[in-house]
N, C-alpha and C positions, 0 to 999 in steps of 0.2 A: 546555402550549404558551403562549408569550408572544404578546401582541397584535402583529399586523402588518397592513399593508394589502395584503399579498400576496394575489392573487385566487384562488389555488388553495384548494380546500376544506380545512377543517381535517383531514378524514379523509385526503386525499391527502398533505397536509403531514406528518401524523403517521406515515403509512406510510413516507414518504421519510426522515424523521428517524431512524426505527428502522434502516432500511437504511444510511443514512449513518453512524450511530454504530457499526454492526457493522464497517464497512470502515475507520472511523477507528481502531478498536482494532487492526485488522490492519496498517494503514499505520504506526502508531506502533511496533508489534512489528517490522514489516519493517525500518524504519529502524534499530532497535536491533540486529537480527540482522546487518544489513550493516555497521554500525559494529563489531560484535564481530569480524567477518571482517577488516575494515580494520585494526583494532588488532593482530590476532594472526597475520596471514598471514606465511608464511616461504617462501622458495624462490628459485630462480634468476631469476624474473621479478618479484621482490618489489616494486620501485618502481612498475612499470607497473600491477600489480594493486592495490597499496596505494592509488595515486592513483585508479584506476578505481573501486574500492569507495567511496572518498570522494565521488566525483561521483554514483555510483549511489545512495548513501545520501541525498544531497541531493535527488534526485528523489522519493524516498519521503517525505521531510520536506515537500516542496512539495505532494505529494498529500494528506498529512494536513491541511495548512493549507487547501487548497481544499475538502476534505470538511467540515472544521470550520466554515468560513465559510459554506458552503451550508446547513449545519445551523442555524446561528444565523439566517441570512437567512430561513429558513422559519418562524422562531419557536420553534425547538427549542433544546435545550441540548446543546452539543458535549461529549461525555463523553470528554475527552482526557487523563486522568491516566494515569500509568504503571500504577497499581493497576488501573484499569478495563481498560486494554489487556492487562495480564497475565491478567486473569480472563476476558476476552471474545474474545481473538484466536483465530481459527480456524487460524492457521499452526502447523505442527509446531514444537515448541521447538527452538532452535538448540543443537547439541551443543557443549559447552564443552571446552576442552583441545585443540582442533584447531589445528594450525599449518600443515600441508601446503596449499600453494596449490591443488592440484587438488581436495582435499576442500572447501575454502572455495568454489571456483568452482562445484562441484556443489551445495553447500548453498544458496548465494546464488541460483543459477539455479532450483533447485527452489522456494524460497520466493517468488521473483518470479513464477514460472509459476503457482503456486497462487493468489497474490494476483490476478494478471492474469485467471485463469479466473473467480474469484469476482466481480471487478469487471465483466467482460463480462456475466455472468449478471445482475448488478444493473442494468446498463444496459437490458437487455431487460425486466426486471421493472418498472423505473421507467416505461418506455414504456407497458406494459400498464396500469399504475396511473394513468396520466394526467399524469405529471410529466416532460415532455420535456426540461426544463432540467436536472434531476438526471440523466436518462439521458445527456444530452450531456456533463455533467461526468464521469460514469463512463467514457464513450467516450474523452474527452480523456485521462483518467488511463490507460486501457488502452493507448492509442497510445504513451504515454511508457514504460509498463512493458514493452511488447513491444520497443521500441527498445533500452532498457537491458538487457533480457534477451539480446538479440542481441549487444550489446557484451560482456557477461560471458561468454556461451557461446563467443564467438569466441576466448577465451583458453584454452578447454578442449582437451584432446587428442581428436581425432576418434575415434569408436568404430569 
């Protein structure tokens, strides 16, 4: 850990940095998965979904930036390389070769939902570990993930 005047104990900061880096890897992976869908989607609603995926990918990128900056602010090192993200992401790998818009909508929705669930759990854990600010950050990210999930799922065919 780097020196900081942050008044949280080093133990709390270390626990938060571990959690933050876990979700940083997944956020970077999520961004890449959504861009994969954005670049490869095909179908009658192409332009609407193509543009939606671009906006949704930007929110994943914003989340990774927030997570990385909180990590550094706590005196930790943000582990944000593609190699680390690939090795540590908890998301299911994105299927390559997909073009169908319905399959992309399903896959992007599933990845966002998995990320959102893990982030909500991290908010609770951060609270119990004594880091309300990191919990608040995870809650903020969760709100955005849930909203974007709604936007993506709204393009799906009702079951």
